[in-house]
C-alpha positions in Angstrom: 81.6 -227.7 202.0 83.7 -227.6 198.8 86.3 -230.2 198.0 90.0 -229.3 197.7 91.3 -229.0 194.1 95.0 -229.0 195.0 97.0 -230.3 192.0 98.6 -233.7 192.5 102.2 -234.0 191.3 102.7 -236.4 188.4 104.7 -239.5 189.1 108.1 -239.9 187.5 106.7 -242.5 185.2 103.8 -240.3 184.1 106.2 -237.4 183.4 108.4 -239.6 181.2 105.3 -240.8 179.3 104.2 -237.1 178.8 107.6 -236.1 177.6 107.7 -239.0 175.2 104.5 -238.0 173.5 105.6 -234.4 173.2 108.7 -235.4 171.2 107.6 -238.6 169.4 104.9 -239.3 166.8 103.6 -242.7 166.0 103.5 -242.0 162.3 106.2 -240.6 160.0 107.1 -240.3 156.3 110.3 -241.6 154.8 111.3 -239.9 151.5 113.8 -241.5 149.2 115.8 -238.7 147.7 117.5 -241.3 145.5 114.1 -242.1 143.9 113.4 -238.4 143.5 116.8 -237.9 141.8 116.0 -240.8 139.5 112.6 -239.2 138.5 114.0 -235.9 137.5 116.9 -237.4 135.6 114.6 -239.8 133.8 112.3 -236.9 132.6 115.3 -234.8 131.6 116.5 -237.7 129.5 113.2 -238.8 127.9 110.8 -235.8 127.7 110.9 -234.0 124.4 113.7 -236.2 123.2 116.0 -235.0 125.9 116.1 -231.5 124.3 114.3 -229.7 127.2 115.0 -229.3 130.9 112.8 -229.7 133.9 111.7 -226.9 136.2 110.9 -228.9 139.3 107.8 -227.6 141.1 108.3 -227.7 144.9 105.2 -225.8 146.0 103.2 -226.8 149.1 106.4 -228.0 150.9 107.3 -230.0 147.8 103.9 -231.7 147.7 104.5 -232.6 151.4 107.9 -234.1 150.8 110.0 -231.3 152.4 110.8 -228.3 150.2 114.2 -227.5 151.7 115.5 -231.1 151.5 114.1 -231.5 148.0 115.7 -228.2 146.8 119.1 -229.2 148.2 118.8 -232.6 146.4 117.8 -231.0 143.1 120.7 -228.5 143.3 123.2 -231.4 143.7 121.8 -232.9 140.5 122.6 -229.7 138.6 119.1 -228.1 138.7 119.3 -224.4 138.9 115.6 -223.3 138.5 112.7 -224.4 140.7 109.1 -223.1 141.0 106.8 -222.4 143.9 103.2 -221.1 144.1 103.4 -218.1 146.5 106.2 -215.8 147.6 106.3 -217.0 151.2 107.3 -220.4 149.9 110.2 -218.7 148.1 111.1 -216.8 151.2 111.2 -220.0 153.2 113.7 -221.5 150.8 115.9 -218.4 150.8 116.0 -218.3 154.6 117.2 -221.9 154.7 121.0 -221.9 155.0 121.1 -225.3 153.3 119.6 -224.0 150.0 122.3 -222.6 147.7 121.8 -219.0 146.8 122.3 -219.6 143.1 119.1 -221.6 142.9 116.6 -219.5 140.9 113.1 -219.5 142.4 110.1 -218.7 140.2 106.8 -217.7 141.9 103.9 -218.8 139.6 101.0 -217.4 141.7 99.7 -213.9 141.7 101.4 -211.7 144.4 99.7 -209.0 146.5 101.3 -205.6 146.7 102.4 -206.3 150.3 104.6 -209.1 149.0 106.5 -207.0 146.4 109.4 -206.3 148.8 110.0 -210.0 149.2 111.0 -210.3 145.6 113.8 -207.8 145.8 114.9 -208.8 149.3 115.0 -212.5 148.6 115.8 -212.5 144.9 112.6 -214.2 143.7 111.3 -214.2 140.1 107.7 -213.0 139.9 105.0 -213.9 137.3 102.5 -211.4 135.9 99.0 -212.1 134.6 98.0 -208.6 133.7 99.6 -205.3 132.6 98.3 -203.5 135.6 100.0 -205.9 138.0 103.3 -205.6 136.0 103.1 -201.8 136.2 102.2 -201.8 139.8 105.2 -204.0 140.6 107.5 -201.9 138.5 106.5 -198.7 140.3 106.8 -200.3 143.7 110.3 -201.6 142.9 111.6 -198.7 140.9 114.4 -197.9 143.4 115.8 -201.4 143.1 119.5 -201.4 142.3 119.4 -204.8 140.5 117.5 -206.0 137.4 114.5 -208.1 138.3 113.6 -211.0 136.1 110.0 -211.9 135.5 107.7 -214.3 133.7 104.4 -213.6 131.8 101.5 -216.0 132.2 99.2 -216.5 129.2 95.7 -217.9 129.7 95.2 -220.2 126.8 92.0 -221.9 128.0 92.3 -222.8 131.6 90.3 -219.7 132.6 92.2 -219.0 135.8 94.8 -216.2 135.5 96.9 -214.8 132.6 96.9 -212.5 129.6 94.3 -213.4 127.0 95.6 -213.7 123.5 93.8 -210.4 122.5 95.6 -208.6 125.4 99.1 -209.6 124.2 99.5 -206.8 121.6 99.0 -204.1 124.3 101.6 -205.9 126.5 104.1 -206.1 123.6 103.6 -202.4 122.9 104.2 -201.6 126.6 107.4 -203.6 126.6 108.7 -201.9 123.5 107.9 -198.5 124.8 110.3 -196.0 126.4 108.5 -196.4 129.7 111.2 -195.8 132.3 109.2 -197.6 135.0 109.8 -200.9 133.3 113.5 -200.5 132.6 114.7 -202.3 135.7 112.7 -205.4 134.9 113.8 -208.1 132.5 111.4 -210.2 130.5 112.7 -213.6 131.2 110.0 -216.2 130.6 106.6 -216.9 129.1 104.3 -219.8 130.0 100.8 -221.2 130.2 99.1 -224.0 132.0 97.2 -226.9 130.5 93.9 -227.8 132.2 93.2 -231.2 130.6 96.6 -232.6 129.6 96.1 -235.5 132.0 93.0 -236.7 130.0 93.0 -239.2 127.2 91.3 -236.8 124.8 94.0 -234.2 123.9 91.8 -231.9 121.8 91.5 -229.1 124.4 95.3 -229.3 125.1 96.1 -229.1 121.4 93.9 -226.1 121.2 95.7 -224.5 124.1 99.1 -225.2 122.4 97.8 -223.4 119.3 96.9 -220.3 121.3 100.2 -220.3 123.2 102.1 -220.6 120.0 100.3 -217.6 118.6 101.2 -215.6 121.7 104.9 -216.6 121.5 105.0 -215.6 117.9 103.7 -212.2 118.7 106.6 -211.7 121.1 109.1 -213.2 118.6 107.9 -210.8 115.8 108.6 -207.9 118.1 112.1 -209.3 119.0 111.0 -210.1 122.5 111.3 -213.9 122.8 112.5 -214.6 126.4 115.0 -217.3 127.3 112.4 -219.5 129.1 109.4 -220.7 127.1 107.4 -223.4 128.9 103.9 -224.8 128.8 104.1 -228.5 129.6 103.3 -230.0 133.0 104.0 -233.6 134.0 101.1 -235.0 131.9 102.1 -233.1 128.7 105.8 -233.9 129.3 104.8 -237.6 129.2 102.3 -237.5 126.4 104.2 -234.8 124.4 104.2 -236.8 121.1 100.4 -236.8 121.1 100.1 -233.0 121.7 102.9 -231.1 119.8 104.0 -231.0 116.2 107.7 -231.4 115.6 108.1 -227.7 115.2 106.2 -226.9 118.4 108.4 -229.4 120.4 111.4 -227.1 120.2 109.8 -223.7 119.9 107.4 -224.0 122.9 109.3 -226.2 125.3 112.8 -224.9 126.1 111.8 -226.0 129.6 108.9 -228.0 131.1 107.5 -228.1 134.6 107.8 -231.3 136.6 105.3 -231.4 139.4 103.4 -234.5 140.6 105.6 -236.9 138.6 108.7 -235.6 140.3 107.4 -237.4 143.3 106.7 -240.6 141.5 103.0 -240.3 140.7 101.1 -240.4 137.4 99.0 -237.3 136.8 96.0 -239.5 136.2 94.9 -242.9 135.1 95.0 -241.8 131.5 98.7 -241.0 131.7 101.4 -243.6 132.4 104.7 -242.2 133.6 
């Protein structure tokens, strides 16, 4: 004979305990926005002699610190450009009512074709690492009624994504051409990423700087220098005097990207922030 499996009602005390665990966690994170504000202001004052401005990187939910709250804090400090890794992070910020609409959001990662609409709908700034992706995006957004800003990524030695130096002349030629499909796009920024700037030996980073400088000069010679030129991450922005010549400081660093050090951490044991 089988036993009865009739449910037994929870006592009032058990229900209260159950409700408590549904709404409470025994661990939490407290983020000091005052400390974050101090960090970005310190870098803006000291990096590159105070002649460059930070582009705070708030990808991955601001490194786990809360992208929306961090974005609002940065805007109050006068920051008007931030960066994320993928378009959905930008969409999240745009959908948040707290985040001011004049905050520019650059997406540094490659974007699949299915995400192109997000850039026009949510006013995001894409990055391109190949001429084919630039043209694909241009065709897909040809009906846009507004001019779309974009950045070009140069691979100077990290080996991830970006135009190689020998691919830049073809890109420059395309931008100078009368190609109607590109007319609604505005070349707004050029950048690269250092792979070893957080190491004590700066030889590879200095080599990357040289490649990036050559690429920038190709655009300049064609009259195509964009407003935003940036290559330095937190490590390079700290150790800039060991990486750049005096001329390169100004010509390659109109902005710098502040990622991990925005949140109070040194990029590595070889770099002291």
